[in-house]
C-alpha positions as CSV (number, residue, x, y, z in Angstrom):
1,M,-0.1,0.1,0.0
2,D,1.3,3.4,-0.8
3,T,1.2,5.3,2.3
4,T,3.0,8.6,3.7
5,A,4.2,9.5,7.4
6,F,5.1,12.7,9.1
7,V,7.1,12.5,12.1
8,D,5.6,15.0,14.4
9,R,7.5,17.7,16.4
10,Q,10.2,15.7,18.1
11,G,13.2,17.7,18.7
12,L,11.9,21.3,17.3
13,A,11.6,23.5,20.6
14,G,14.3,21.8,22.5
15,Y,16.8,22.8,19.9
16,D,16.8,26.5,20.5
17,L,20.6,28.0,19.7
18,G,19.4,31.3,21.3
19,T,17.0,34.7,21.0
20,D,17.8,36.2,17.5
21,H,19.4,33.2,16.1
22,P,18.1,32.3,12.9
23,L,17.5,29.0,13.1
24,A,14.5,29.8,15.0
25,P,12.4,26.9,16.5
26,V,9.0,28.7,15.8
27,N,9.8,28.8,12.0
28,R,9.8,25.0,12.1
29,E,7.1,24.9,14.6
30,L,5.0,27.1,12.1
31,A,5.5,25.0,9.5
32,I,4.2,21.9,10.9
33,D,1.0,24.1,12.2
34,L,0.6,24.8,8.3
35,I,0.6,21.2,7.3
36,R,-1.6,20.3,9.9
37,M,-4.4,23.2,9.6
38,Y,-4.4,22.5,5.8
39,G,-5.7,19.0,6.9
40,M,-3.0,16.8,5.3
41,L,-2.6,15.1,8.4
42,D,-5.8,14.0,8.7
43,R,-5.6,12.1,5.7
44,D,-6.4,7.9,6.0
45,D,-3.1,7.4,3.7
46,V,-1.2,9.8,6.1
47,T,0.2,8.3,9.4
48,V,1.3,10.8,12.1
49,L,4.6,9.1,14.5
50,P,5.2,9.9,17.5
51,P,8.7,10.9,18.9
52,G,11.1,8.0,18.8
53,T,14.6,7.4,20.5
54,C,17.9,7.3,19.0
55,D,20.5,5.0,20.4
56,E,23.8,6.8,21.6
57,D,25.7,4.2,19.8
58,L,24.5,4.9,16.3
59,I,25.1,8.5,16.9
60,A,29.0,7.3,17.7
61,R,28.9,5.4,14.3
62,V,29.5,8.4,12.6
63,H,30.3,11.2,15.3
64,T,34.0,10.5,17.4
65,P,33.4,9.9,21.0
66,A,36.0,12.9,21.9
67,Y,33.5,15.2,20.1
68,M,30.3,13.5,21.8
69,A,31.9,13.8,25.1
70,Q,32.5,17.6,25.0
71,V,28.8,18.0,23.0
72,R,27.8,16.2,26.9
73,R,30.1,18.3,28.7
74,Y,29.0,21.7,27.3
75,S,25.4,20.6,27.1
76,A,25.6,20.1,30.8
77,Q,27.4,23.6,31.3
78,P,27.5,25.8,28.6
79,A,28.9,28.5,30.5
80,L,32.4,26.4,29.7
81,A,31.9,27.3,26.1
82,H,33.3,31.0,27.2
83,A,36.8,28.9,27.1
84,F,39.1,28.9,24.1
85,E,39.3,25.6,23.6
86,A,35.5,25.2,22.5
87,G,36.3,27.0,19.5
88,M,38.1,23.5,18.2
89,W,34.6,21.8,18.4
90,G,32.7,24.6,17.2
91,L,30.8,25.1,20.2
92,A,32.1,28.8,21.2
93,A,29.8,31.3,22.8
94,G,29.1,33.8,20.1
95,G,29.4,31.4,16.8
96,D,27.3,30.0,14.8
97,T,26.7,27.3,16.9
98,P,26.9,28.1,20.1
99,A,26.6,25.5,23.2
100,F,23.5,26.0,25.2
101,A,21.5,23.7,27.9
102,G,20.2,20.5,27.0
103,M,21.7,20.6,23.2
104,H,22.9,17.2,23.6
105,E,19.5,15.5,24.2
106,A,18.0,18.1,21.7
107,A,20.1,17.1,19.3
108,V,19.9,13.4,20.1
109,A,16.2,13.9,19.7
110,V,16.4,15.4,16.3
111,C,18.3,12.8,15.3
112,G,15.8,10.3,17.0
113,A,13.1,12.0,14.0
114,S,15.2,11.1,11.2
115,V,16.2,7.4,12.1
116,T,12.3,7.0,13.0
117,A,11.5,8.4,9.1
118,A,14.2,6.1,8.0
119,M,13.2,3.2,9.4
120,E,9.6,3.7,8.6
121,V,10.3,3.1,5.5
122,W,12.9,0.8,5.4
123,E,10.7,-1.8,7.5
124,G,8.0,-0.8,5.0
125,R,5.5,0.9,7.2
126,A,5.1,3.9,4.8
127,T,6.8,4.4,1.2
128,R,7.7,8.0,2.3
129,V,8.1,9.8,5.5
130,F,8.6,13.8,6.0
131,S,11.0,14.8,9.1
132,A,11.0,18.7,9.7
133,A,13.4,18.4,12.5
134,G,15.7,16.9,10.6
135,G,18.4,18.2,8.1
136,L,21.4,19.0,9.5
137,H,23.6,18.8,7.2
138,H,26.4,21.1,8.4
139,A,27.9,18.7,11.7
140,F,31.1,16.8,11.2
141,A,32.2,13.8,12.5
142,N,34.2,15.6,15.1
143,K,32.8,19.1,15.2
144,A,29.8,21.5,15.0
145,N,29.2,23.8,11.8
146,G,27.0,25.9,10.5
147,F,24.1,25.6,13.8
148,C,24.5,21.9,13.6
149,I,25.5,19.9,16.4
150,Y,24.8,16.4,14.9
151,N,24.5,14.8,11.6
152,D,21.2,13.9,11.9
153,A,21.0,13.0,7.9
154,A,24.7,11.2,8.5
155,V,22.9,9.2,11.5
156,A,20.1,8.2,9.4
157,I,21.8,6.8,6.5
158,Q,24.3,4.7,8.8
159,A,21.2,3.5,10.5
160,L,20.0,2.4,6.8
161,L,23.2,0.9,6.3
162,D,23.3,-1.3,9.3
163,A,19.8,-2.5,8.4
164,G,21.2,-3.9,5.3
165,A,20.9,-1.0,2.5
166,E,23.4,-1.6,0.3
167,R,23.4,1.6,-1.5
168,V,21.6,5.3,-0.4
169,A,21.3,8.1,-2.2
170,Y,21.4,11.2,-0.3
171,V,20.1,14.6,-2.1
172,D,20.8,18.2,-0.8
173,V,18.9,20.7,-2.5
174,D,19.5,23.7,0.4
175,V,21.4,26.8,-0.5
176,H,24.5,25.9,1.4
177,H,26.6,22.8,0.5
178,G,25.6,20.2,2.4
179,D,29.5,19.7,3.6
180,G,29.3,17.4,6.7
181,T,27.4,14.8,5.2
182,Q,29.1,14.5,2.3
183,F,32.5,14.3,4.1
184,I,31.2,11.6,6.4
185,F,30.7,9.5,3.6
186,Y,33.5,10.8,1.8
187,D,35.1,7.7,0.9
188,D,32.4,5.5,1.0
189,P,31.6,3.6,-2.0
190,R,27.5,3.2,-0.7
191,V,26.4,6.5,-0.2
192,L,26.2,8.9,-3.6
193,T,26.1,12.5,-1.8
194,C,24.3,15.2,-4.1
195,S,24.8,18.9,-3.8
196,V,23.1,21.6,-5.8
197,H,24.4,24.9,-3.7
198,E,25.3,28.5,-3.9
199,S,29.1,28.6,-4.6
200,G,31.4,28.5,-1.8
201,R,33.1,31.7,-3.6
202,Y,30.3,33.7,-2.3
203,L,28.6,31.6,0.4
204,F,29.1,29.7,3.6
205,P,30.7,27.1,4.0
206,G,33.2,27.4,1.5
207,T,33.1,23.9,0.2
208,G,31.3,22.0,-2.7
209,A,33.7,22.7,-5.5
210,L,33.1,20.4,-9.0
211,D,36.2,18.5,-8.5
212,E,35.0,17.4,-4.8
213,R,33.9,14.1,-6.2
214,G,35.4,11.3,-3.1
215,V,37.9,9.6,-2.5
216,G,39.6,6.0,-2.4
217,K,36.9,3.4,-2.7
218,G,34.4,6.3,-2.3
219,A,35.8,8.3,-5.8
220,G,32.5,9.2,-8.4
221,T,30.4,9.0,-5.3
222,S,30.2,13.1,-4.4
223,V,28.3,15.1,-6.9
224,N,28.6,18.8,-6.5
225,I,26.8,21.8,-8.5
226,P,28.3,25.0,-7.1
227,L,26.2,27.8,-8.7
228,P,26.9,31.6,-8.6
229,A,25.1,34.0,-6.6
230,Y,21.6,35.3,-8.2
231,A,21.7,32.0,-10.6
232,G,17.7,31.9,-10.4
233,D,15.5,29.0,-11.5
234,G,16.7,27.7,-14.6
235,P,20.5,26.7,-13.5
236,Y,19.4,25.6,-9.9
237,M,16.6,23.1,-11.9
238,R,18.5,22.0,-14.4
239,A,21.3,21.4,-11.9
240,I,18.7,18.9,-10.2
241,E,16.7,17.4,-13.4
242,D,20.0,17.0,-15.8
243,V,23.0,16.3,-13.4
244,I,21.7,14.8,-9.6
245,V,18.8,13.0,-11.0
246,P,20.7,11.1,-13.6
247,A,23.7,10.4,-11.2
248,V,21.2,9.0,-8.7
249,R,19.8,6.3,-11.8
250,N,23.0,4.9,-12.2
251,F,24.1,4.9,-8.3
252,A,20.6,2.6,-8.5
253,P,20.3,3.1,-4.7
254,D,18.0,0.9,-2.6
255,I,16.5,4.0,-0.5
256,I,16.9,7.7,-1.2
257,V,17.4,10.4,1.5
258,T,16.7,14.8,0.9
259,Q,17.7,17.3,2.7
260,D,15.0,20.1,1.8
261,G,16.1,23.1,2.9
262,V,14.2,25.4,1.2
263,D,16.6,28.8,1.6
264,P,17.4,28.8,-2.0
265,H,14.5,31.1,-2.1
266,H,15.3,35.0,-3.2
267,Q,14.0,36.4,0.5
268,D,16.0,34.2,2.3
269,P,17.9,36.2,4.4
270,L,21.2,34.0,4.5
271,A,21.7,33.4,0.7
272,H,21.5,34.9,-2.7
273,L,20.5,32.3,-5.0
274,Q,17.0,33.8,-6.5
275,V,14.9,31.0,-6.1
276,R,11.2,31.9,-7.1
277,M,8.5,30.1,-5.0
278,A,6.9,28.9,-8.1
279,T,10.0,26.7,-8.6
280,F,9.1,24.9,-5.2
281,P,6.4,22.3,-6.4
282,R,8.6,21.3,-9.5
283,L,11.4,20.8,-7.4
284,W,9.6,18.4,-5.1
285,R,7.7,16.7,-8.0
286,V,11.3,16.3,-9.4
287,L,12.6,14.4,-6.2
288,H,8.8,12.2,-6.0
289,D,9.6,11.1,-9.4
290,M,13.4,10.4,-8.8
291,A,11.8,8.2,-5.6
292,D,9.3,6.3,-7.6
293,E,11.6,5.7,-10.5
294,G,14.6,4.3,-8.7
295,T,13.6,3.2,-5.7
296,D,10.0,2.2,-5.7
297,G,9.2,5.5,-3.9
298,R,11.0,4.8,-0.7
299,W,11.7,8.3,0.4
300,I,12.7,9.9,3.4
301,A,12.5,14.1,3.3
302,L,14.4,15.6,6.0
303,G,13.8,19.2,6.8
304,G,16.9,21.7,6.3
305,G,17.7,25.3,5.9
306,G,14.8,28.1,5.4
307,Y,15.5,31.6,7.8
308,N,11.9,33.2,6.4
309,V,8.7,32.9,7.9
310,D,6.7,34.0,5.5
311,V,8.9,31.3,3.2
312,L,9.7,28.0,5.0
313,P,6.1,27.0,6.0
314,R,4.7,27.1,2.7
315,A,7.2,25.8,0.7
316,W,7.2,22.6,3.3
317,A,3.1,22.5,3.5
318,L,3.9,22.1,-0.9
319,L,6.7,19.6,-0.2
320,F,4.2,17.1,1.9
321,A,1.4,18.0,-0.3
322,E,3.4,16.5,-2.9
323,M,4.6,13.8,-0.6
324,T,0.6,12.9,-0.3
325,G,-1.1,13.6,-3.5
326,A,-3.1,16.8,-1.9
327,A,-4.0,19.6,-3.8
328,L,-3.8,22.6,-1.7
329,P,-5.8,25.7,-2.0
330,D,-3.8,28.9,-2.4
331,D,-5.5,31.0,0.1
332,I,-3.4,30.3,3.5
333,P,-5.5,29.4,6.3
334,P,-6.7,32.2,8.2
335,E,-6.0,30.5,11.7
336,W,-2.7,30.0,11.1
337,L,-1.9,33.6,9.6
338,T,-3.3,34.7,13.3
339,L,-1.2,32.2,15.1
340,A,1.7,33.3,12.8
341,R,1.7,36.9,13.3
342,D,0.6,36.5,17.3
343,L,4.3,34.3,17.6
344,T,6.7,36.3,15.3
345,G,4.8,40.0,15.7
346,R,5.0,40.3,11.3
347,D,1.8,41.2,10.6
348,D,2.5,41.5,6.7
349,L,2.4,37.5,6.0
350,T,1.4,36.4,2.7
351,A,-2.0,35.3,3.3
352,R,-2.0,33.3,-0.4
353,L,0.2,29.9,-0.8
354,M,1.9,31.1,-4.1
355,D,2.2,35.2,-3.4
356,D,5.4,36.3,-4.3
357,P,7.6,39.6,-4.9
358,E,9.8,39.8,-7.4
359,P,13.4,39.1,-6.7
360,E,14.7,42.6,-6.3
361,V,18.2,42.0,-8.6
362,D,19.7,44.3,-11.1
363,E,19.1,42.9,-14.6
364,A,22.5,42.5,-15.9
365,E,23.6,40.9,-12.9
366,R,20.9,38.1,-13.1
367,T,22.0,37.9,-16.8
368,R,25.4,37.2,-16.0
369,A,24.8,34.8,-13.1
370,D,22.2,32.8,-15.4
371,L,24.6,32.1,-18.0
372,E,27.6,31.5,-15.3
373,G,25.1,29.1,-13.7
374,H,24.3,27.0,-17.1
375,E,28.0,27.1,-17.5
376,V,28.2,25.2,-14.1
377,V,25.7,22.9,-14.8
378,D,27.1,22.2,-18.7
379,E,30.7,21.2,-16.7
380,A,28.6,19.0,-14.4
381,I,27.1,17.1,-16.8
382,R,30.4,16.8,-18.9
383,L,31.8,15.3,-15.5
384,W,29.2,12.9,-14.9
385,A,27.9,12.2,-18.1
């Protein structure tokens, strides 16, 4: 039976890097609220999964014991992160991933959500699952990075491998390179990591060049398409449709894991890729078709970046609509708008699902970036043909 599951709020509220931090739990909470208020969680073919747990030994399969010991230490006493050594672990006070009380438990909970999603699909209880808490793709084996403490995507992939998956494809559509997940599996021929992102010449984390293709037995299992700032919809979707989809097809995975950051959107405050809202339904449909054609539909969709409350909930509602086959009305539920305005203090939130202002980019800059973006995609196609 073709079914969809949804991992509920696990790990969202507790994973809080502080007041005014870009990774605000409220944005993801509101995304779940919008999905719920559209009625998608009440469908007969949707299962809402309760919070799961994650064995810390599984997390230790992709993170070093020394790093996990420090996460526990700073989690119990975050004031220690003011010491110089905290920077060695990516947890310095004032950094992009500052230590906070209970962060170990919160990060474990996020891993638990992603592993719950992975096992629901692998063990055949659902065809596809969305876990909005996940997608913390910047965490390395031995260091926090880019708002990410433990790499739940890597933990979920490892859980699949341990459960018997022989080949796992990971597709990352976030505007930032999926560096942590890539490098954790950089020499592992069982895992294909694919990332389309804004080039590291312009944007954090500075990695993800075309020539990052894996090493050793994993040579040829990392696919990167680094696009210039302002490249927009055309090069972004070509990178997925003409490079990533064929690469995944050739890899012939047993199952697909996607990191579904929506920060490529032109209103995102942390990036400049200039993708429009109207592109997201097409993106989600391509990912869905890729799973249907390559893995009999087995698809684990994780969350990811997105730092504008007027974008992330709408884009993820469109993602779950694609996963379930729901047709959403363009009017956003009034009760959601009231809730979002109350929680964020913003009274200018978009009232229609597909409303989207024009990107504010100089036309000459847009043309230059579009041409350069297509050149990058052409080069990636030559590398992977």
